[in-house]
ZADO-1210 file (C-alpha; in nm, 4 decimals, padded with zeros to 6 digits):
<atoms>
<atom x="08.5951" y="12.8552" z="12.3187" code="MET" pos="1"/>
<atom x="08.3407" y="12.7126" z="12.0787" code="LYS" pos="2"/>
<atom x="08.5132" y="12.8718" z="11.7795" code="ARG" pos="3"/>
<atom x="08.8510" y="12.7466" z="11.9009" code="TYR" pos="4"/>
<atom x="08.7305" y="12.3864" z="11.9236" code="ILE" pos="5"/>
<atom x="08.5630" y="12.4194" z="11.5849" code="LEU" pos="6"/>
<atom x="08.8885" y="12.5422" z="11.4336" code="ALA" pos="7"/>
<atom x="09.0748" y="12.2470" z="11.5820" code="VAL" pos="8"/>
<atom x="08.8173" y="12.0015" z="11.4464" code="LEU" pos="9"/>
<atom x="08.8210" y="12.1467" z="11.0982" code="VAL" pos="10"/>
<atom x="09.2005" y="12.1733" z="11.0837" code="SER" pos="11"/>
<atom x="09.2435" y="11.8135" z="11.1983" code="VAL" pos="12"/>
<atom x="08.9837" y="11.6834" z="10.9529" code="PHE" pos="13"/>
<atom x="09.1444" y="11.8695" z="10.6642" code="PHE" pos="14"/>
<atom x="09.5021" y="11.8016" z="10.7735" code="LEU" pos="15"/>
<atom x="09.5206" y="11.5093" z="10.5351" code="THR" pos="16"/>
<atom x="09.4221" y="11.7279" z="10.2407" code="SER" pos="17"/>
<atom x="09.6531" y="12.0186" z="10.3122" code="LEU" pos="18"/>
<atom x="09.9603" y="11.8054" z="10.3703" code="GLN" pos="19"/>
<atom x="09.9000" y="11.5497" z="10.0916" code="ALA" pos="20"/>
<atom x="09.8425" y="11.2859" z="10.3588" code="GLN" pos="21"/>
<atom x="09.5033" y="11.1526" z="10.2504" code="GLN" pos="22"/>
<atom x="09.7134" y="10.8541" z="10.1461" code="ILE" pos="23"/>
<atom x="09.9976" y="10.7354" z="10.3654" code="ALA" pos="24"/>
<atom x="10.3411" y="10.8362" z="10.2327" code="SER" pos="25"/>
<atom x="10.5940" y="10.5614" z="10.2937" code="TYR" pos="26"/>
<atom x="10.9568" y="10.6738" z="10.2987" code="SER" pos="27"/>
<atom x="11.0724" y="10.3151" z="10.2328" code="GLN" pos="28"/>
<atom x="10.8266" y="10.2396" z="09.9516" code="TYR" pos="29"/>
<atom x="11.1162" y="10.1250" z="09.7285" code="MET" pos="30"/>
<atom x="11.1266" y="09.7956" z="09.9226" code="HIS" pos="31"/>
<atom x="10.7725" y="09.7014" z="09.8151" code="ASP" pos="32"/>
<atom x="10.6252" y="09.8802" z="09.5131" code="HIS" pos="33"/>
<atom x="10.2847" y="09.7246" z="09.5774" code="TYR" pos="34"/>
<atom x="10.2403" y="09.9837" z="09.8537" code="LEU" pos="35"/>
<atom x="10.1914" y="10.2538" z="09.5884" code="ILE" pos="36"/>
<atom x="10.0990" y="10.0599" z="09.2741" code="ASN" pos="37"/>
<atom x="09.8449" y="09.7736" z="09.2452" code="PRO" pos="38"/>
<atom x="10.0036" y="09.6622" z="08.9156" code="ALA" pos="39"/>
<atom x="10.3110" y="09.5466" z="09.1134" code="ALA" pos="40"/>
<atom x="10.1082" y="09.2571" z="09.2581" code="ALA" pos="41"/>
<atom x="10.2825" y="08.9355" z="09.1588" code="GLY" pos="42"/>
<atom x="10.5914" y="09.1096" z="09.0198" code="ALA" pos="43"/>
<atom x="10.8260" y="08.8716" z="09.2023" code="THR" pos="44"/>
<atom x="10.8568" y="08.4944" z="09.2386" code="ASP" pos="45"/>
<atom x="10.8037" y="08.5236" z="09.6135" code="PHE" pos="46"/>
<atom x="10.5262" y="08.6666" z="09.8285" code="MET" pos="47"/>
<atom x="10.6316" y="08.9784" z="10.0235" code="PRO" pos="48"/>
<atom x="10.4421" y="09.0205" z="10.3503" code="ILE" pos="49"/>
<atom x="10.4943" y="09.3818" z="10.4538" code="THR" pos="50"/>
<atom x="10.4233" y="09.5357" z="10.7927" code="LEU" pos="51"/>
<atom x="10.4785" y="09.9125" z="10.8194" code="ALA" pos="52"/>
<atom x="10.4247" y="10.1771" z="11.0854" code="TYR" pos="53"/>
<atom x="10.4826" y="10.5525" z="11.0713" code="LYS" pos="54"/>
<atom x="10.4418" y="10.8305" z="11.3254" code="LYS" pos="55"/>
<atom x="10.4298" y="11.1686" z="11.1532" code="VAL" pos="56"/>
<atom x="10.5421" y="11.4935" z="11.3173" code="TRP" pos="57"/>
<atom x="10.6312" y="11.3546" z="11.6605" code="THR" pos="58"/>
<atom x="10.5959" y="11.6012" z="11.9446" code="GLY" pos="59"/>
<atom x="10.2772" y="11.7486" z="11.7995" code="LEU" pos="60"/>
<atom x="09.9648" y="11.6409" z="11.9864" code="GLN" pos="61"/>
<atom x="09.7195" y="11.4547" z="11.7655" code="GLY" pos="62"/>
<atom x="09.9691" y="11.4230" z="11.4799" code="SER" pos="63"/>
<atom x="09.9021" y="11.1547" z="11.2160" code="PRO" pos="64"/>
<atom x="10.0129" y="10.7949" z="11.2524" code="GLU" pos="65"/>
<atom x="09.9394" y="10.4949" z="11.0349" code="PHE" pos="66"/>
<atom x="10.0169" y="10.1288" z="10.9947" code="TYR" pos="67"/>
<atom x="09.9519" y="09.8715" z="10.7256" code="SER" pos="68"/>
<atom x="09.9812" y="09.5005" z="10.6599" code="LEU" pos="69"/>
<atom x="09.9989" y="09.3862" z="10.2984" code="SER" pos="70"/>
<atom x="10.0880" y="09.0896" z="10.0819" code="GLY" pos="71"/>
<atom x="10.0900" y="09.0078" z="09.7128" code="ASN" pos="72"/>
<atom x="10.1742" y="08.7056" z="09.5014" code="THR" pos="73"/>
<atom x="10.1551" y="08.5710" z="09.1473" code="LYS" pos="74"/>
<atom x="09.8981" y="08.3007" z="09.0830" code="ILE" pos="75"/>
<atom x="10.0375" y="08.2050" z="08.7412" code="ASN" pos="76"/>
<atom x="10.2765" y="08.3490" z="08.4804" code="ASP" pos="77"/>
<atom x="10.0371" y="08.6294" z="08.3872" code="ASN" pos="78"/>
<atom x="09.8311" y="08.7122" z="08.6943" code="MET" pos="79"/>
<atom x="09.8953" y="08.8430" z="09.0422" code="GLY" pos="80"/>
<atom x="09.6775" y="08.9316" z="09.3405" code="VAL" pos="81"/>
<atom x="09.7317" y="09.1363" z="09.6521" code="GLY" pos="82"/>
<atom x="09.5628" y="09.2618" z="09.9669" code="ALA" pos="83"/>
<atom x="09.6284" y="09.5405" z="10.2131" code="LYS" pos="84"/>
<atom x="09.4768" y="09.6394" z="10.5470" code="VAL" pos="85"/>
<atom x="09.5632" y="09.9799" z="10.6868" code="PHE" pos="86"/>
<atom x="09.4657" y="10.2289" z="10.9539" code="ASN" pos="87"/>
<atom x="09.5299" y="10.6035" z="10.9525" code="TYR" pos="88"/>
<atom x="09.4652" y="10.8209" z="11.2570" code="LYS" pos="89"/>
<atom x="09.4895" y="11.1993" z="11.2775" code="SER" pos="90"/>
<atom x="09.3506" y="11.3817" z="11.5794" code="GLY" pos="91"/>
<atom x="08.9838" y="11.2912" z="11.6223" code="PHE" pos="92"/>
<atom x="08.9629" y="11.1271" z="11.2792" code="GLU" pos="93"/>
<atom x="09.0367" y="10.7637" z="11.1985" code="ASN" pos="94"/>
<atom x="09.0459" y="10.5964" z="10.8551" code="LYS" pos="95"/>
<atom x="09.0484" y="10.2171" z="10.8360" code="PHE" pos="96"/>
<atom x="09.0617" y="10.0498" z="10.4976" code="GLY" pos="97"/>
<atom x="09.0968" y="09.7290" z="10.2978" code="ILE" pos="98"/>
<atom x="09.2368" y="09.6991" z="09.9434" code="ASP" pos="99"/>
<atom x="09.2037" y="09.3932" z="09.7178" code="LEU" pos="100"/>
<atom x="09.4097" y="09.3991" z="09.3969" code="SER" pos="101"/>
<atom x="09.4349" y="09.2114" z="09.0696" code="TYR" pos="102"/>
<atom x="09.7150" y="09.2518" z="08.8133" code="ALA" pos="103"/>
<atom x="09.7566" y="09.1078" z="08.4649" code="TYR" pos="104"/>
<atom x="10.1022" y="09.1069" z="08.3064" code="SER" pos="105"/>
<atom x="10.2446" y="09.0570" z="07.9595" code="ILE" pos="106"/>
<atom x="10.5943" y="08.9187" z="07.9152" code="LYS" pos="107"/>
<atom x="10.8144" y="09.1259" z="07.6857" code="ILE" pos="108"/>
<atom x="11.1420" y="08.9639" z="07.5865" code="GLY" pos="109"/>
<atom x="11.3297" y="08.7336" z="07.8202" code="GLU" pos="110"/>
<atom x="11.3019" y="08.9209" z="08.1480" code="SER" pos="111"/>
<atom x="11.0723" y="09.2206" z="08.1003" code="ASN" pos="112"/>
<atom x="10.7157" y="09.2395" z="08.2250" code="ARG" pos="113"/>
<atom x="10.4380" y="09.4936" z="08.1610" code="LEU" pos="114"/>
<atom x="10.1476" y="09.4773" z="08.4054" code="ALA" pos="115"/>
<atom x="09.8132" y="09.6492" z="08.4547" code="PHE" pos="116"/>
<atom x="09.6514" y="09.6443" z="08.7955" code="GLY" pos="117"/>
<atom x="09.3252" y="09.7458" z="08.9587" code="LEU" pos="118"/>
<atom x="09.2320" y="09.7456" z="09.3251" code="SER" pos="119"/>
<atom x="08.8958" y="09.7855" z="09.4974" code="ALA" pos="120"/>
<atom x="08.9003" y="09.9662" z="09.8304" code="SER" pos="121"/>
<atom x="08.6613" y="10.0076" z="10.1186" code="LEU" pos="122"/>
<atom x="08.7283" y="10.2758" z="10.3810" code="TYR" pos="123"/>
<atom x="08.5611" y="10.3362" z="10.7131" code="GLN" pos="124"/>
<atom x="08.5960" y="10.6918" z="10.8418" code="PHE" pos="125"/>
<atom x="08.5211" y="10.7442" z="11.2082" code="SER" pos="126"/>
<atom x="08.5077" y="11.0463" z="11.4366" code="LEU" pos="127"/>
<atom x="08.5936" y="10.9937" z="11.8048" code="ASP" pos="128"/>
<atom x="08.3493" y="11.2288" z="11.9742" code="LYS" pos="129"/>
<atom x="08.4609" y="11.1152" z="12.3202" code="SER" pos="130"/>
<atom x="08.7808" y="11.3191" z="12.2773" code="GLN" pos="131"/>
<atom x="08.5890" y="11.6386" z="12.2029" code="ILE" pos="132"/>
<atom x="08.4843" y="11.8750" z="12.4806" code="THR" pos="133"/>
<atom x="08.2642" y="12.1667" z="12.3738" code="LEU" pos="134"/>
<atom x="08.1459" y="12.4672" z="12.5692" code="GLU" pos="135"/>
<atom x="07.8036" y="12.4096" z="12.4129" code="ASP" pos="136"/>
<atom x="07.7129" y="12.0346" z="12.4190" code="PRO" pos="137"/>
<atom x="07.4521" y="12.0993" z="12.1467" code="ASN" pos="138"/>
<atom x="07.7071" y="12.2422" z="11.9039" code="ASP" pos="139"/>
<atom x="07.5995" y="12.1395" z="11.5522" code="ASN" pos="140"/>
<atom x="07.9603" y="12.0666" z="11.4610" code="THR" pos="141"/>
<atom x="07.9410" y="11.7412" z="11.6546" code="VAL" pos="142"/>
<atom x="07.5712" y="11.6918" z="11.7232" code="MET" pos="143"/>
<atom x="07.4828" y="11.6386" z="11.3561" code="TYR" pos="144"/>
<atom x="07.7985" y="11.4525" z="11.2571" code="ALA" pos="145"/>
<atom x="07.7916" y="11.0738" z="11.2289" code="THR" pos="146"/>
<atom x="08.0414" y="10.8568" z="11.4149" code="ASP" pos="147"/>
<atom x="08.1214" y="10.6352" z="11.1157" code="LYS" pos="148"/>
<atom x="08.0984" y="10.6491" z="10.7385" code="LEU" pos="149"/>
<atom x="08.1896" y="10.3753" z="10.4872" code="ILE" pos="150"/>
<atom x="08.3275" y="10.4836" z="10.1494" code="VAL" pos="151"/>
<atom x="08.4132" y="10.2638" z="09.8450" code="PRO" pos="152"/>
<atom x="08.6959" y="10.3553" z="09.6088" code="ASP" pos="153"/>
<atom x="08.9372" y="10.2134" z="09.3498" code="ALA" pos="154"/>
<atom x="09.2999" y="10.2468" z="09.2349" code="ASN" pos="155"/>
<atom x="09.4641" y="10.1753" z="08.8990" code="PHE" pos="156"/>
<atom x="09.8245" y="10.1279" z="08.7908" code="GLY" pos="157"/>
<atom x="10.0679" y="10.0115" z="08.5264" code="THR" pos="158"/>
<atom x="10.4101" y="09.8642" z="08.6042" code="TYR" pos="159"/>
<atom x="10.7038" y="09.7736" z="08.3788" code="PHE" pos="160"/>
<atom x="11.0007" y="09.5934" z="08.5279" code="ASN" pos="161"/>
<atom x="11.3046" y="09.3904" z="08.4322" code="GLY" pos="162"/>
<atom x="11.5926" y="09.2313" z="08.6177" code="LYS" pos="163"/>
<atom x="11.7396" y="09.5527" z="08.7597" code="ASN" pos="164"/>
<atom x="11.4939" y="09.8288" z="08.6760" code="TYR" pos="165"/>
<atom x="11.1309" y="09.9333" z="08.7019" code="TYR" pos="166"/>
<atom x="10.8951" y="10.2176" z="08.6167" code="VAL" pos="167"/>
<atom x="10.5335" y="10.2560" z="08.7144" code="GLY" pos="168"/>
<atom x="10.2342" y="10.4895" z="08.7026" code="ILE" pos="169"/>
<atom x="09.9394" y="10.4654" z="08.9379" code="SER" pos="170"/>
<atom x="09.6257" y="10.6605" z="09.0232" code="ILE" pos="171"/>
<atom x="09.4692" y="10.6381" z="09.3685" code="ALA" pos="172"/>
<atom x="09.1199" y="10.7354" z="09.4858" code="GLN" pos="173"/>
<atom x="08.9661" y="10.7178" z="09.1386" code="LEU" pos="174"/>
<atom x="08.6122" y="10.7942" z="09.2542" code="PHE" pos="175"/>
<atom x="08.6978" y="11.1342" z="09.4057" code="GLY" pos="176"/>
<atom x="08.4106" y="11.0984" z="09.6482" code="ARG" pos="177"/>
<atom x="08.3150" y="11.3506" z="09.9159" code="LYS" pos="178"/>
<atom x="08.3433" y="11.2481" z="10.2803" code="VAL" pos="179"/>
<atom x="08.1368" y="11.4751" z="10.5034" code="ASN" pos="180"/>
<atom x="08.0578" y="11.2716" z="10.8188" code="MET" pos="181"/>
<atom x="07.6960" y="11.3761" z="10.7513" code="MET" pos="182"/>
<atom x="07.7838" y="11.7384" z="10.8323" code="ASN" pos="183"/>
<atom x="07.8378" y="11.9353" z="10.5124" code="THR" pos="184"/>
<atom x="07.8714" y="12.2686" z="10.6922" code="ASP" pos="185"/>
<atom x="08.1965" y="12.1887" z="10.8705" code="TYR" pos="186"/>
<atom x="08.3256" y="11.8364" z="10.8155" code="LEU" pos="187"/>
<atom x="08.3397" y="11.7886" z="10.4410" code="GLU" pos="188"/>
<atom x="08.6435" y="11.6578" z="10.2552" code="GLN" pos="189"/>
<atom x="08.6868" y="11.5299" z="09.9006" code="ARG" pos="190"/>
<atom x="08.9020" y="11.2235" z="09.8438" code="GLN" pos="191"/>
<atom x="09.1050" y="11.3746" z="09.5611" code="VAL" pos="192"/>
<atom x="09.2935" y="11.1652" z="09.3064" code="ARG" pos="193"/>
<atom x="09.6645" y="11.1065" z="09.3592" code="HIS" pos="194"/>
<atom x="09.8887" y="11.0390" z="09.0577" code="TYR" pos="195"/>
<atom x="10.2214" y="10.8599" z="09.1063" code="TYR" pos="196"/>
<atom x="10.5175" y="10.8149" z="08.8726" code="LEU" pos="197"/>
<atom x="10.8000" y="10.6024" z="09.0130" code="HIS" pos="198"/>
<atom x="11.1090" y="10.4365" z="08.8743" code="GLY" pos="199"/>
<atom x="11.4539" y="10.3100" z="08.9661" code="GLY" pos="200"/>
<atom x="11.7601" y="10.1153" z="08.8561" code="TYR" pos="201"/>
<atom x="11.9843" y="09.8822" z="09.0545" code="LYS" pos="202"/>
<atom x="12.3556" y="09.8944" z="08.9705" code="PHE" pos="203"/>
<atom x="12.5354" y="09.5758" z="09.0706" code="GLU" pos="204"/>
<atom x="12.8925" y="09.6316" z="09.1934" code="ILE" pos="205"/>
<atom x="13.0462" y="09.2891" z="09.2016" code="GLY" pos="206"/>
<atom x="12.8615" y="09.0161" z="09.3879" code="GLU" pos="207"/>
<atom x="12.8369" y="09.1901" z="09.7251" code="ASP" pos="208"/>
<atom x="12.7390" y="09.5520" z="09.6625" code="TYR" pos="209"/>
<atom x="12.4675" y="09.7440" z="09.4810" code="SER" pos="210"/>
<atom x="12.3461" y="10.1029" z="09.4494" code="ILE" pos="211"/>
<atom x="11.9861" y="10.1807" z="09.3619" code="GLU" pos="212"/>
<atom x="11.8780" y="10.5367" z="09.2751" code="PRO" pos="213"/>
<atom x="11.5035" y="10.5895" z="09.2413" code="SER" pos="214"/>
<atom x="11.2533" y="10.8656" z="09.1871" code="LEU" pos="215"/>
<atom x="10.8954" y="10.9147" z="09.3011" code="LEU" pos="216"/>
<atom x="10.6769" y="11.1984" z="09.1757" code="MET" pos="217"/>
<atom x="10.3283" y="11.2599" z="09.3089" code="LYS" pos="218"/>
<atom x="10.0623" y="11.5008" z="09.1892" code="PHE" pos="219"/>
<atom x="09.7464" y="11.5607" z="09.3910" code="VAL" pos="220"/>
<atom x="09.4425" y="11.7065" z="09.2122" code="GLU" pos="221"/>
<atom x="09.4053" y="11.9612" z="09.4904" code="ALA" pos="222"/>
<atom x="09.7064" y="12.1293" z="09.3280" code="GLY" pos="223"/>
<atom x="10.0045" y="11.9880" z="09.5155" code="GLU" pos="224"/>
<atom x="10.3129" y="11.8407" z="09.3500" code="PHE" pos="225"/>
<atom x="10.5778" y="11.6439" z="09.5374" code="GLN" pos="226"/>
<atom x="10.8998" y="11.4832" z="09.4151" code="ALA" pos="227"/>
<atom x="11.1286" y="11.2473" z="09.6026" code="GLU" pos="228"/>
<atom x="11.4807" y="11.1451" z="09.5012" code="LEU" pos="229"/>
<atom x="11.6255" y="10.8379" z="09.6728" code="ASN" pos="230"/>
<atom x="11.9570" y="10.6525" z="09.6800" code="VAL" pos="231"/>
<atom x="11.9958" y="10.3154" z="09.8505" code="LYS" pos="232"/>
<atom x="12.3156" y="10.1104" z="09.8891" code="ALA" pos="233"/>
<atom x="12.3332" y="09.7431" z="09.9903" code="THR" pos="234"/>
<atom x="12.6477" y="09.5987" z="10.1488" code="PHE" pos="235"/>
<atom x="12.7384" y="09.2294" z="10.1171" code="LYS" pos="236"/>
<atom x="12.3666" y="09.1496" z="10.0819" code="LYS" pos="237"/>
<atom x="12.3285" y="09.1966" z="10.4569" code="ILE" pos="238"/>
<atom x="12.2995" y="09.5636" z="10.5466" code="ALA" pos="239"/>
<atom x="12.1594" y="09.8599" z="10.3574" code="TRP" pos="240"/>
<atom x="12.1545" y="10.2365" z="10.4007" code="ALA" pos="241"/>
<atom x="12.0087" y="10.5215" z="10.2032" code="GLY" pos="242"/>
<atom x="11.8935" y="10.8808" z="10.1951" code="VAL" pos="243"/>
<atom x="11.5979" y="11.0557" z="10.0343" code="SER" pos="244"/>
<atom x="11.5162" y="11.4164" z="09.9626" code="TYR" pos="245"/>
<atom x="11.1479" y="11.5045" z="09.9469" code="ARG" pos="246"/>
<atom x="11.1115" y="11.8391" z="09.7723" code="LEU" pos="247"/>
<atom x="11.0504" y="12.1269" z="10.0160" code="ASN" pos="248"/>
<atom x="10.9520" y="11.8804" z="10.2856" code="ASP" pos="249"/>
<atom x="11.2185" y="11.6524" z="10.4335" code="ALA" pos="250"/>
<atom x="11.5576" y="11.4859" z="10.4210" code="VAL" pos="251"/>
<atom x="11.5260" y="11.1191" z="10.5131" code="ILE" pos="252"/>
<atom x="11.8169" y="10.9041" z="10.6286" code="PRO" pos="253"/>
<atom x="11.7318" y="10.5333" z="10.6464" code="MET" pos="254"/>
<atom x="11.9064" y="10.2065" z="10.7178" code="PHE" pos="255"/>
<atom x="11.8371" y="09.8427" z="10.7907" code="GLY" pos="256"/>
<atom x="11.9099" y="09.4758" z="10.7314" code="ILE" pos="257"/>
<atom x="11.8366" y="09.2912" z="10.4075" code="GLU" pos="258"/>
<atom x="11.8795" y="08.9143" z="10.3840" code="MET" pos="259"/>
<atom x="11.7373" y="08.6322" z="10.1737" code="ASP" pos="260"/>
<atom x="11.4096" y="08.6010" z="10.3590" code="LYS" pos="261"/>
<atom x="11.3484" y="08.9360" z="10.5223" code="PHE" pos="262"/>
<atom x="11.4071" y="09.3105" z="10.5125" code="ILE" pos="263"/>
<atom x="11.3985" y="09.5381" z="10.8151" code="PHE" pos="264"/>
<atom x="11.4241" y="09.9143" z="10.7821" code="GLY" pos="265"/>
<atom x="11.4034" y="10.2367" z="10.9805" code="TYR" pos="266"/>
<atom x="11.3623" y="10.5854" z="10.8338" code="ALA" pos="267"/>
<atom x="11.3661" y="10.9242" z="11.0034" code="TYR" pos="268"/>
<atom x="11.2072" y="11.2171" z="10.8208" code="ASP" pos="269"/>
<atom x="11.3942" y="11.5373" z="10.9133" code="ILE" pos="270"/>
<atom x="11.1346" y="11.8051" z="10.8492" code="THR" pos="271"/>
<atom x="11.2381" y="12.1042" z="10.6371" code="LEU" pos="272"/>
<atom x="10.8993" y="12.2729" z="10.5989" code="SER" pos="273"/>
<atom x="10.7373" y="12.5104" z="10.8477" code="GLU" pos="274"/>
<atom x="10.6267" y="12.2056" z="11.0477" code="MET" pos="275"/>
<atom x="10.9837" y="12.1853" z="11.1835" code="LYS" pos="276"/>
<atom x="10.8846" y="12.4610" z="11.4281" code="ASN" pos="277"/>
<atom x="10.6209" y="12.2366" z="11.5825" code="TYR" pos="278"/>
<atom x="10.7419" y="11.8793" z="11.5457" code="SER" pos="279"/>
<atom x="11.0483" y="11.6602" z="11.5882" code="GLN" pos="280"/>
<atom x="11.0292" y="11.4814" z="11.2538" code="GLY" pos="281"/>
<atom x="10.8722" y="11.1480" z="11.1625" code="SER" pos="282"/>
<atom x="10.9671" y="10.7862" z="11.2382" code="HIS" pos="283"/>
<atom x="10.8976" y="10.4866" z="11.0169" code="GLU" pos="284"/>
<atom x="10.9503" y="10.1142" z="11.0693" code="LEU" pos="285"/>
<atom x="10.9092" y="09.8512" z="10.7986" code="MET" pos="286"/>
<atom x="10.9436" y="09.4731" z="10.8071" code="PHE" pos="287"/>
<atom x="10.9116" y="09.2489" z="10.5008" code="ILE" pos="288"/>
<atom x="10.9108" y="08.8707" z="10.5063" code="TYR" pos="289"/>
<atom x="10.9534" y="08.6854" z="10.1761" code="LYS" pos="290"/>
<atom x="10.7522" y="08.3677" z="10.1397" code="LEU" pos="291"/>
<atom x="10.8420" y="08.1167" z="09.8691" code="GLY" pos="292"/>
<atom x="11.1146" y="08.1465" z="09.6050" code="SER" pos="293"/>
<atom x="11.3615" y="08.4352" z="09.6294" code="ILE" pos="294"/>
<atom x="11.5308" y="08.4016" z="09.2916" code="LYS" pos="295"/>
<atom x="11.3850" y="08.7290" z="09.1643" code="SER" pos="296"/>
<atom x="11.4374" y="08.9328" z="09.4800" code="ALA" pos="297"/>
<atom x="11.6512" y="09.1825" z="09.2874" code="ALA" pos="298"/>
<atom x="11.3506" y="09.2983" z="09.0879" code="SER" pos="299"/>
<atom x="11.1290" y="09.3875" z="09.3834" code="LEU" pos="300"/>
</atoms>
C-alpha cells in the first residue's frame, strides 16, 4: 500500500513534466498572444482582459485543471506592460503564480512592429497533504516534504507583427530551477525551459469574412517537441469557428462569438494519444474583453 501511494504521489508530481504541462497549454492562444509571449504586451491599441479556464483529461481523477486572468496594454508608442495571475492544479500539487511583463517595441515601416519582452514570475508550489492517506503515517515521502515552496523565474520573447500577420519566439522558465518540496528523494522536479515559435496570417475575404491559419511549435528541454496547426474562420465579424491539430496528441474543434468589445470561445481537445483510454478529452473556456480603442483588433 505504501509503495502504491508513493507511486501515485510521484506520478502526479511529475505529470506536468511528462506531458509538457509544466506550463498551461491554451488551445485558443491565437486570440491573445500575450498568453505565450511577453513581447506581445501592448501590441494592440486596446487592452485585452483575458479570463481562461481549462480542464484537462476529464473523467480521470486528479487530472490537471488551470485558470488564468491576464491583461496587457501599451503605455506609449514604444512600451507595453502586462500582468497575469494563474493557478494550476494536478492531483495533490498546486501551482499558483504571478507574471509581470515589460515590452519595448520598434516601429518598422508604416504598420510593422518589432518588440522585445521580459517578464518576472513568482510561483508558489503547494502540496495538499490532507488528501493523502498512508499506511505508515511516518512515511518520509510526506513527513519531510514542505507544504509550500516559493520559486522565482523569468520569461523572454520577441514579437513581430503587422496589420494581418505576426511571428514570435519566446522562452519560458529561464532559470531552470529545481522544485523539490524539500524532499529530494521523491518529490524533485526541474522547471525546464520551454521554447515557443508561433506565427499566423489573416486573409480578409471581403468586409465580413476572414480566414486565419496559424502555427505553434514548442520544444521542451526535457526532450519533447510539439507542433500545432490551426485554422480559424470569422463570419460577418460576429461568429467564429476553427480546428487545430496538435501533433500526436489531439484534434481540437473550437467555436465562439467575436464582436467589437469581446471574444468568447470554447474548445474541446479530442485526445489521440494513449490518454484516450483513460479520459474523455479536455474542455477550455476563454473570455476576452477589450478595453479602450479597437481600431487595431485585427492584429491581436
